[in-house]
N, C-alpha and C positions, 0 to 999 in steps of 0.2 A: 362175247362181250361186244357185239356189233352195236354201234351207235353210242356206246357208253363213253363217259369221260375218263381219261387216264388219270389215276390218282398219283400224286407225288407222295413218296414215302418221307416222312419226317422222323428223325431219330434224335435222341438226346446226345448221341455221340456222332461226330462227323465220320463220313466214309474214310477209310484209310488213305485213299488217293487224295482226298481233299486235305486231310491232316498233314501228310508228308510232302505234298507238292507245294505247300506254302513256303515262302521264303522268310524264315525267322532270323532276327539278328543273332549273330554268333554261330549259326549253323552253316555247313557247307552249302554253297549255292545262293547264300544271301547276298543281295546287292542293294546299295542305296537307291532310293526312288529316282535320283537324278542320273544314275549310271545308264549307259547305253547297253542294250542287249547285244550279244554276239551274233553274227550272221554265219550260218553254216556255209562253208565253201569247199570247193575241190579245185586243185590246180593240176593241169596236165601240160605236157610239152611234146612237140613233134611237128614235123613238116615246117620248121622255121618259125613257129609261134608258141607262145605260152597261152593257154586258155584257162581263165579263171571263171568258174561258175559259182554263183551265189544264189542261195534259196531265199527268195523274197516274195512269198505269195501275197496276193491282194494289194499290191502296190501300183501306183500310177507312175510310170517311168518319167513322165514329163514334170510332175510336181513333187514326187516323194523320194526320188533316188538321186544321189550325188556321187561322183567319182573324182578323186584327185590323185595326181601322180607327182611324186617328189623323189627324185634320184632313182633308187631301186625299190621304193615303197609305193604300193597302190592301195588307196583307202576307199572303201565303199561305205557310204552312210545312207541311211533311210529314216523316214519318219512315218509312222502309221498311226493315224488318229482314230480314236474309238468313236463309233456312231452314237448318236444320242438316244436311240431306241432302247426301251427296257429289255433286259435279258434275264431269263431265269437261270441260265448257266452259260459260261463262256470260258474257253481255254485258249482263246486267241491272245497273242501278245500285242500290246500297244505301246507306243512311245518311240524312243530313239533307238536305232540299231546302227552298229558300226563294226567294221572289220578292216584291219590293215594287214596286208600280206607283203612280205619281203621276198623279192626275186633275186636270183644270183647275179643279175646284170642290171645296168642302168636302163631304165625304161624310156624309150623314145616317145615322149608325150604326144607328139603330133600324129603318130601313126596308130594310136590305140583306138580300137573300135568296140562299141558296146551295143548289145541288143537285148530285148526283154520279151519273153514269150512264155506263157503257161506258168508264171510264177518264178521263172528262172532267169536271172541276169547273167548274160554271157559276155565276157570281156576278152577280146583277142589282142594280144600284145606281141608284135613281131620281135623275134630274137635278133640281136645285132649279128653281123657277120662274124664268124669265128676268127679271132685274132690268130696270126701265125704263131707258131711255137716260139717261146722265148729263148730257146737254146739256139745259139748261132756260133759260127767260128769267126774269130777275129784274126785277120792276117797280121803278121809281124813284118814291119818294113825295115829293110837294112838301111843304115845310114853310113855315110863315109867318115864322119867324124866320131871320135870316141865319146862316150857319155862322160859327163862331168864327174870328177872324183876318181876316175880310173886312169891308169897309165897304160900306154901301149908297149 
């Protein structure tokens, strides 16, 4: 079939993948058009830092990605706009993306660092110094005068 044009198959019935991957109202996976897509993330910790990695392929980190920190919550948001060119088929996701992750400690907002390479956003969050144990001994002081309400 050298030099021949590839024919597209048309069917009266959609391919099963096309049929079941659509998001119909009332079915699991359905989301309103205005809802933000979830961002796949992984969180690890060690060597004094939490590392949050978010999968965001095709984004421009200068224009498309935002990160906010609020107490122990870190939110990654992104916007991916669809190109204007005609497509015969696309499985890309376009629109708003958002993910909030709760960490077990308050996040020091000034020390958070973020980088983006190969479609992966990496956020490094320093862990605060471990607090000393909350168990402690309280010394009892002897007083010379008797406590009120007691007789000697």
